[in-house]
N, C-alpha and C positions, 0 to 999 in steps of 0.2 A: 249483867249481858245475860244469859239463858233467856229471860223471856225477850229481850229486844233479837236477837236470833228466832228464837221460835213466830213473834210479829212478823218480821222481813219473811219467815220460810211461808207463814199464811199466807203473807199478803200475795207473795208470788207465784205460792199456788192457786189462790182464788182467778189472777190473770189469767193465768196458762187456762183455767175451767172456761174462763168468760170465752175467750179469745177459741178456744176449740170450740166451744159450741154455735160462736158464730162460723166457726171456719167450717163446719158443717153443717149449718144451715145453709152457710153459701154455696158450698159444694154437692147439697143432696140434688137437685136437680138433672147435674151431668152421671153422678151415683145411678140414680135412677135409671135416666135416660141409656148410658152404659150398661146395665144391666137387663133390659129392656130388648135392645136391636137386637143380644142375643138369645132370646128367648122364640119357644113355639108357639106356637097358635092355643094349644093342649094345655099349657100350661101357663100362658099369660093372661088366657079369658076365664081360666076356675078360680073362681071368690074362695075356694078352700084351702089354696095353694101359697102361700108365704110368698110376698112378690118380689123378694130378696134373693130366693132362695130359686134353686134351679131344679127339680121333680124330674123333668127332663131333661137329656143332655142337650145342651145349646149346639146354636145349627148357625150355619152363611149364608142362609136362604135367602135373609132378610135384606142383607148385604149385595148378593148377587141380584135380587128383584132391583135395588138403587140401583147396581152400577148399567144391570145387563136390560131391566124393564122399561127405565125413564134415562134421559137425557140429563144426567145428573152433570155428568162434567162440564157439557156446555155449558149449564148454568152455574158452574164455577167458572170458568172462565168468562162469562158473558158479566158477573158480579166482578171480577178482578181489573177487567178492561175499563168497567164503569166507572171506578173507583179510581183508577188509573189516572185516566182523563178529565173526572172532576174534581182530583186535589191538584194535578196541574194547572186547570182554567182559577178553583180558586184563589192559590200561590199567584199567581198570574195578574190576577183582579184583583186580590186582598192586598197585596204587598203594597203597590204602586198606591192604591187608597188611604191605605193605613198611614205611610209617611208624609201625606201630604196632611193629612189633618193633624196628625201629629205636633209637625213645623208650622202650622197655621196659628199661629198669633192670637189673640184674643179669646171673646167666646164663642165665636161662630165654628171654630171648629172642634169645640168640645159637644156643642149642640148639632154638630152633623153627624158626628160618632155616635152620639146616642140619640139621633133618628133612625141614623144605619142601624144600630141595634134593637131598634123595636121592630123592624120587620121580621126579623128572625122568632120573634112574640107570635108572630101571626100563624096560626095551624093550618099546616096542608089543607084540611079539609076545606077553607076557603080559596086556598092560595091554587090549587088545582084545578077548579073550574075557571078560571081564566088562562093558566096555562092553558089546559084541555083547548081552547079554541086559537091560543098562538102556534100547538103543536098541529093545528088539524090546516091551519091556514098555511105553514110548511110542508105540509105535507110530511110529516114524521110521524105518522101512525102507524103501530105495531114494531116501533124499529127501537133501539136502543138509545139511538142518535137524539132521540125523542127526553131520557130519563137522564141523558150526559146536560144536556141543556137547561134540566128543570133542578135538577139537585145543585147546582151554584149558586140559585135565588134561594136558598136555604143555608147553606154552608159559609158562603162570603159575608153576611152580615156581623155572625159570631164572631168567625175569622178575625175581621178587619177591628173590629173593637178590642179583641185580645191583643193583634200587634199592635192598636195604638199605643198601647199601656210600654208596649215594652220599645216600641220606640221614644214614647218621653221618657222614658228612663236611661235612655242615652246621651248624653252628652253632645252639645254640639260643637265643644271644641271639638275634639276628637274629627269630624269629619273636617269643618275648618282647615286645622294641623294639617291634616291627608289632603286639602289641596293648596294650602302651602307647599308640599312636598312636589306635587306639579300631576298630581289626580285629578281629576276631572270631577263633576260633581255626581255622575251616576259610579264614576269608578271610586270614589271615596263611600260612597255608600255600598259599594260591593265591595271593598276590601277590610271595609271597620265596621261597619253598623249590622251589615247583616249577621256577622258571625258571632257578636254579641245577642243578638236575638232569635239562635238558632233554636234552644227550648219553647221559644213561642212557634218558631218555624214548625218545629215538629210535633207542638201540639195541635197545630194548624191539620198536619197530613192525619195525623192518627185519629182524627174527629173527624173530618170531613170522610175519610175509608169505610170510617164505622160505622157513618151516618148511612153511608150508599148501601150497606150491606145489610140493616134491618131495616129499611124503609121500605114501607108495602103498602101506600096508597096511591100512590103515582105509578111505580111498578104496575097495580092492576090495575089502575086507569089505562094506562098509557101503552103498552105490549101487551097483545093478547097472542102473538106466535110465538108456539113453542120453544122456536130453535134462537127469540130473542130475548126469552123471558133471564130477570136474575138467578138468583138462586131463594131468597123469599119469597117467587112468588111461582116459580117453577116447580118447586118441589109438591107444593102444598098442590096446585093444579093436577098433579102427575098420581100423588100416594092418595090423594081424597077422591073417591070416584062414587059418585052420590051418595050413599050413605056407608060404604064401605071405608074404616077408616087402614091404612094400614102403618098400625103406629110404629112397628119394627122398625121399619126401613125410614119412618120420621125421624125415629131417634136417632137413628145411625148419621141420616143427615147432615141432624146437628151438632151430633158428638163432634163428625170429620173436620166440620170447616168450624167450629170454637173453640178446639184442641189448639190449633195453630194461633188463631188471634189471644187465647189466653197464655199461652206463651209467649206469643210477642209483646203482652201487652207487661206482662211478668218483668218480660228483659231489659224493656224501657218505662219501666215502672219511675224508677227516679225521676226521668228527665220528664214526661208527661205532667208529675205532679208538679214538679218545677214550675213546666210551662204555666198550668193553671195558675199556682198561688202566684209567682212573680207579677201575671197579667191581673190580676188581681188586688195585689195590693201595692202594685205599683204607677195604677193606673189612675 
């Protein structure tokens, strides 16, 4: 018994050690950025100083430069607005497409679903060339409307493919029973099918919003006006001036945005994982 107990303790200890190592590895960028954002130039750029310790008093000047020396809040507001609009467009276009393809009998439904997903595999570095022509034709240069129109071309294919799996996993009998009870086809869809696909819908929302927050190629190519830039390109262009990098303010900009997103991910982690795993298994 003692030997078995010692083995269990050793196994559990080893597990905790491995998990702690991976957790520290994952959290290292955030720890580094948080420390850096409060450092002075003389402390940060001195190679003899320990990068994890403060040889000089911490300062808030880097945050003042970020909030008062750049339109940082404008960048954040633009990113949130773009994300909300892209999520709405993605849901409006992906839900009907996924439902139709899931209920389409025969091999054509599956082939069309795979074809839609293959569009997602096209790299943005190729897509932005024809999209830039479309943006110029519509007169949307230097406007966030160009990003709102471009991002769904990336979010829709994967979102549709993911939702197809959820709609396929929902029995037709539920809709038929709702229609027998007096609901129309759309009413049966809204009342019976959509509640069962909420994990998939939530996954689509998180995926679409996150993509708009970190996407760089389209934002750099389509938007050049500072007041219209999202945070991904706005912070970089404002805090990298020639060969001068304001590293402390750059780190502060990253941490301020990353912390709320990380908290939201952890709060909804179970639903997010459920959305991807169910979509993968039931498809």
